C-alpha positions as CSV (number, residue, x, y, z in Angstrom):
1,M,-0.1,0.0,-0.2
2,A,3.2,2.1,0.8
3,D,4.0,1.8,-3.0
4,E,1.3,1.9,-4.1
5,H,1.2,5.2,-2.5
6,L,4.9,6.2,-3.9
7,S,3.6,6.2,-7.1
8,V,1.1,8.2,-7.4
9,K,3.0,10.8,-5.7
10,K,4.9,10.5,-8.3
11,D,3.3,10.3,-11.2
12,L,1.0,13.3,-9.3
13,I,4.8,15.7,-9.0
14,I,5.9,14.4,-13.5
15,A,2.5,15.6,-14.2
16,E,2.5,18.3,-12.4
17,Y,6.0,18.5,-13.6
18,N,5.0,18.6,-17.2
19,A,1.7,21.2,-16.8
20,V,3.9,23.4,-15.2
21,R,6.8,23.6,-18.2
22,T,3.7,23.7,-21.2
23,A,2.7,26.3,-19.2
24,A,6.2,28.8,-19.7
25,S,7.3,27.2,-22.7
26,Q,3.5,29.0,-23.9
27,K,4.6,32.6,-21.9
28,A,7.6,32.0,-23.9
29,T,6.3,31.3,-27.3
30,A,2.8,34.5,-27.4
31,A,6.3,37.0,-25.0
32,Q,8.2,36.5,-28.5
33,A,5.3,36.5,-30.5
34,S,4.2,40.2,-29.2
35,A,8.1,40.8,-29.2
36,A,8.3,39.9,-33.1
37,A,4.5,41.8,-33.4
38,Y,5.3,45.0,-31.5
39,F,9.2,45.4,-33.7
40,T,6.6,44.7,-36.9
41,L,4.4,47.7,-36.5
42,V,7.3,49.8,-34.5
43,A,9.6,48.9,-38.6
44,A,6.6,49.6,-40.9
45,L,5.6,52.9,-39.3
46,V,8.9,54.4,-39.4
47,G,9.0,53.6,-42.8
48,F,5.8,54.5,-43.8
49,I,6.5,57.7,-42.2
50,A,10.6,57.0,-43.7
51,S,8.8,57.8,-47.2
52,A,7.5,60.6,-47.1
53,K,3.2,59.4,-46.9
54,A,3.4,60.3,-43.6
55,D,3.9,63.1,-40.8
56,V,6.6,62.7,-38.7
57,R,3.8,63.0,-35.4
58,L,3.0,59.2,-36.4
59,L,5.2,58.6,-33.7
60,L,3.0,59.6,-31.3
61,V,1.6,56.3,-30.9
62,V,4.9,54.1,-30.6
63,P,5.0,55.6,-26.9
64,V,1.1,53.7,-26.8
65,L,2.7,50.3,-28.7
66,S,5.8,50.6,-26.5
67,A,3.1,50.1,-23.6
68,A,0.7,47.9,-24.1
69,F,2.8,45.4,-26.0
70,G,5.7,45.9,-22.8
71,T,3.8,45.2,-20.1
72,T,1.7,41.7,-22.2
73,I,5.7,40.9,-23.1
74,V,6.7,41.9,-19.3
75,S,3.7,40.2,-17.5
76,R,4.8,36.9,-19.8
77,Y,8.3,37.2,-19.2
78,I,7.2,37.1,-14.6
79,S,5.0,34.2,-15.8
80,R,7.5,32.0,-16.6
81,R,10.1,33.2,-14.2
82,V,6.5,32.8,-11.6
83,A,6.7,29.0,-13.0
84,F,10.6,27.7,-13.0
85,D,11.1,29.1,-9.6
86,Y,7.8,26.7,-8.0
87,I,9.3,23.6,-10.1
88,H,13.6,24.7,-8.4
89,D,11.1,25.3,-5.6
90,V,8.6,23.3,-4.8
91,L,8.4,20.9,-7.3
92,R,11.8,19.4,-7.1
93,P,12.4,19.2,-2.7
94,M,9.1,17.2,-3.2
95,A,10.1,15.1,-5.6
96,A,13.9,14.5,-4.1
97,D,12.4,13.6,-1.2
98,L,10.5,10.9,-2.5
99,V,13.3,9.7,-5.0
100,A,16.1,10.4,-2.6
101,D,18.1,12.1,-4.6
102,P,18.6,15.9,-4.9
103,R,19.9,16.0,-8.4
104,I,16.3,15.7,-10.0
105,L,13.8,18.5,-12.3
106,G,17.8,19.4,-12.4
107,W,17.7,20.7,-16.4
108,D,16.6,24.6,-15.0
109,D,19.7,25.2,-13.0
110,Y,21.5,23.2,-15.3
111,Y,20.9,25.1,-18.8
112,A,21.3,28.4,-16.4
113,A,24.7,27.3,-15.4
114,K,25.5,26.4,-19.1
115,K,24.1,29.5,-21.5
116,R,26.2,31.8,-22.1
117,K,24.8,35.5,-22.2
118,T,24.6,37.7,-25.3
119,V,25.8,40.7,-25.1
120,L,21.5,41.6,-26.3
121,H,20.5,39.1,-23.8
122,Q,22.1,41.4,-21.1
123,F,20.7,45.1,-22.3
124,G,17.3,42.4,-22.5
125,L,15.4,43.1,-25.8
126,N,12.1,44.6,-23.8
127,S,14.6,48.0,-22.9
128,L,13.7,48.2,-26.8
129,L,10.7,49.2,-25.3
130,P,11.5,52.3,-23.9
131,I,14.3,53.7,-26.0
132,F,12.1,53.3,-29.8
133,S,9.8,55.5,-27.5
134,M,12.4,57.8,-26.2
135,V,13.2,58.4,-29.7
136,A,9.3,59.1,-31.0
137,L,9.1,61.9,-28.0
138,V,12.4,63.0,-28.3
139,V,11.7,63.4,-32.5
140,T,7.8,64.6,-32.7
141,L,8.2,67.7,-29.3
142,P,9.2,70.1,-31.8
143,R,6.8,69.8,-34.4
144,L,4.1,69.4,-32.4
145,S,1.1,72.3,-33.0
146,S,-2.2,71.8,-31.4
147,A,-3.2,71.0,-28.1
148,A,-4.2,67.9,-29.3
149,Q,-1.1,66.7,-30.5
150,V,0.4,68.1,-26.5
151,A,-2.2,66.2,-24.9
152,A,-1.0,62.7,-27.3
153,W,2.6,63.5,-26.4
154,L,1.8,63.6,-22.7
155,F,0.4,60.7,-23.3
156,G,2.9,59.2,-25.6
157,L,5.2,60.1,-22.5
158,A,2.6,58.9,-19.5
159,C,3.1,55.5,-21.3
160,L,6.5,56.0,-20.9
161,G,6.4,56.4,-17.9
162,G,3.6,53.0,-17.5
163,L,6.5,51.5,-19.1
164,V,9.2,51.7,-16.9
165,V,7.7,51.3,-13.3
166,V,5.9,47.9,-15.1
167,R,9.7,46.3,-15.4
168,G,10.9,48.5,-12.4
169,K,7.9,45.9,-10.8
170,A,8.7,43.2,-12.7
171,G,12.4,43.1,-11.0
172,H,10.9,43.4,-7.2
173,T,8.0,40.1,-7.5
174,S,10.4,37.0,-6.9
175,G,9.3,38.7,-3.7
176,R,6.3,37.6,-3.4
177,L,7.5,33.8,-3.9
178,P,9.4,32.7,-0.8
179,A,5.9,32.9,1.3
180,L,4.0,30.8,-1.4
181,V,7.1,28.1,-1.8
182,A,7.1,28.1,2.2
183,R,3.9,27.6,2.4
184,I,3.2,24.9,0.0
185,R,5.9,23.8,1.6
186,R,4.4,23.1,5.3
187,R,1.7,20.9,3.5
188,W,3.6,19.5,1.4
189,T,5.3,18.2,5.1
190,E,2.0,17.9,7.4
191,R,0.7,15.5,4.5
192,R,3.9,13.5,3.8
193,T,3.7,12.7,7.7
194,S,0.0,12.7,8.9
195,D,0.8,9.5,5.7
196,S,3.4,7.7,7.0
197,R,1.6,7.7,10.0
């Protein structure tokens, strides 16, 4: 009976691991698609303006696009990071306890230790979004000629500020995770001790 219980626990951990990995992979794919769509839109807009078919003030759309796509990309990044933290901090210790081998489910740590970070990776592809917004705001500022255009420029500035705040908070989200991990570990330990009785 104890072996059957152990087998069920192992199966549940593997199933949850696969589900979390799949969700993280989907978030990464969606973030990449969002980044590709953003850069395509900005390139098309710049090309349209460069061909003299549109006014430079059309660049006021860039901060709005940056804020919309940037917050989406950051949100997906946070979700993906939380998923990997969950695997590392919750599922891996549970699996290691069950099989008495701390090396289990160690791919993410191994990959993180071995992969080479490029300059682009360290700079952060997502840092380009605020830079594009700043360039658009600087280029359009001297060309504003009406109250509506000034209002649009200020809205773009607010979008840029919002994007910078969201990106800044993204680095602090992992602070909430340890409390969640501690609560899950406590429940896991309580269940293990009650099952062994």
